[in-house]
C-alpha positions, 0 to 999 in steps of 0.5 A: 359502165356497167348499171349496177340499178337505175331508180327514180331517173338515179342511175347508179353504176361502176366504171369499168376501171374503177378502183378500191375502196368500195363506191358507186356512182350516181348520174342524174339531171345531168349531175354526177356523184359519187358515194363511198360504202364502208363498214355500213355507211355511205359518204358523198366522195364528190359531186358536180351538177347535181343539186342539193336535194338531188345528192340527198335523195341519190344518198338516201337511194345508196343506203337502202340498196346498200348491201345490194351494191356492195354485193355488185361490187365484189362480183364484179371486182372481186 
């Protein structure tokens, strides 16, 4: 599971066998979420075990670093 970055205890990563569309997984406090990234937007796709405040902060971070996530996705998966 390649880590994209870790910040504030949130680990943003891809699974080795991930698939389109561009998305990133996030782990924090025993929970996990996935955010789809497309056309300048970041949208929650699924979550399990993360609190609302954690999801909100994870989404903010994903928006702030969206370009980096997309760049690393394309480097990894083409």
